[in-house]
TITORZA-78921 format. One line per 10 residues: number of its first residue (from 1); for each residue y, z, x of C-alpha. Coordinates in nm, 4 decimals. Layout:
! residues N
NUM) Y/Z/X  ...;
! end
This chain:
! residues 89
1) -0.1993/1.6293/6.2723  -0.3524/1.7345/5.8780  -0.6929/1.5419/5.8110  -0.7065/1.2651/5.5906  -1.0642/1.3143/5.4910  -0.9840/1.6935/5.3428  -0.6281/1.5905/5.2022  -0.8200/1.3483/4.9981  -1.0826/1.5442/4.8408  -0.8484/1.8136/4.7432;
11) -0.6627/1.4684/4.5614  -0.9413/1.4084/4.3559  -1.0179/1.7296/4.2535  -0.7429/1.7909/4.0427  -0.7650/1.3836/3.9386  -1.1074/1.4663/3.8212  -1.0598/1.7885/3.6064  -0.7382/1.6527/3.4422  -0.9691/1.3672/3.3600  -1.2390/1.5507/3.2382;
21) -1.0020/1.8152/3.0126  -0.8524/1.4894/2.8279  -1.1939/1.4044/2.7601  -1.2634/1.7365/2.5612  -0.8967/1.7288/2.4130  -0.9392/1.3813/2.2456  -1.2744/1.5431/2.0104  -1.1433/1.6081/1.6800  -1.3574/1.8924/1.5713  -1.1665/1.8751/1.1798;
31) -1.2685/1.6216/0.9881  -0.9443/1.4437/0.8622  -0.8472/1.5474/0.4681  -0.8885/1.3077/0.2260  -0.5871/1.2190/-0.0267  -0.6657/1.0054/-0.3547  -0.4108/0.8871/-0.5620  -0.3530/1.0142/-0.8817  -0.5070/0.8401/-1.1904  -0.2138/0.8358/-1.4747;
41) -0.3989/0.8795/-1.8251  -0.2805/0.7017/-2.1365  -0.3246/0.8450/-2.4537  -0.5304/0.6325/-2.7174  -0.2413/0.4213/-2.8983  -0.1328/0.3448/-2.5577  -0.4595/0.2204/-2.4619  -0.4821/0.0449/-2.7873  -0.1578/-0.1442/-2.7938  -0.2550/-0.2580/-2.3578;
51) -0.5307/-0.3449/-2.5037  -0.3900/-0.5671/-2.7798  -0.1589/-0.7084/-2.5496  -0.3766/-0.8295/-2.2920  -0.6216/-1.0032/-2.5501  -0.2947/-1.2131/-2.6643  -0.2499/-1.3286/-2.3122  -0.4124/-1.6755/-2.2334  -0.7088/-1.6552/-2.0651  -0.6083/-1.7341/-1.7591;
61) -0.3108/-1.5696/-1.7660  -0.2503/-1.4379/-1.3838  -0.1181/-1.0830/-1.5648  -0.5038/-1.0812/-1.7023  -0.6813/-1.1078/-1.3381  -0.4333/-0.8144/-1.2081  -0.4994/-0.6320/-1.4796  -0.9113/-0.7005/-1.3993  -0.8184/-0.6023/-1.0123  -0.6370/-0.2846/-1.1731;
71) -0.9518/-0.1541/-1.3832  -1.1789/-0.1456/-1.0424  -0.8738/0.0355/-0.8423  -0.9063/0.2968/-1.0973  -1.2634/0.3509/-1.1015  -1.2135/0.3465/-0.6941  -0.9683/0.6359/-0.7282  -1.1855/0.8084/-0.9815  -1.4970/0.8253/-0.7229  -1.2531/0.9157/-0.4376;
81) -1.1371/1.2143/-0.6083  -1.4880/1.3008/-0.7112  -1.6207/1.2709/-0.3831  -1.3388/1.4803/-0.2874  -1.4107/1.7725/-0.4772  -1.7852/1.7709/-0.4214  -1.6756/1.8114/-0.0466  -1.5089/2.1061/-0.0665  -1.7839/2.2781/-0.2269;
! end
């Protein structure tokens, strides 16, 4: 008849080894790649036309508020691209 204590030790050892190996496998040594969206470049004529159209909108225009958000997003994208480029050096 097999000894239950011996059988239990044989079962616990592989379980402990698997837990330790699983813990090590979860660690990622490479930092994630930063992907920044592109910033679309506009020529001066297009920017002047857009500014004139924006000024013609009523002050409480939803579009004017959305354009202010767009300016912030463009600035954030530029900052992302600059920090990403600095990290690649």
